[in-house]
C-alpha positions, 0 to 999 in steps of 0.5 A: 750211676750206682756209685755214691758220690764222694764225701770229701775231696782234696784240691791242689793248686800249683804256682810254678816258678817262672821258666818251669815247664810241663816236664818239671810238673810231671817230675813233681807229680811223679815224685808225689806218686812214688811217695804216696805209694811208699806211705800206703806200704807203711814206709816213710816218704823220701822227703820225710824229715821227721826222726824215727 
């Protein structure tokens, strides 16, 4: 390996509500992915409640 190790990492732990399944987790991760794509383009995420 010639790639240096990352300096920082982020960990996420999820505690799903009782009765939630894999489809629910996929839906949440898809929403996060879409919001992150928006943020990298300078557009606020869909769930942004701050005033512009």
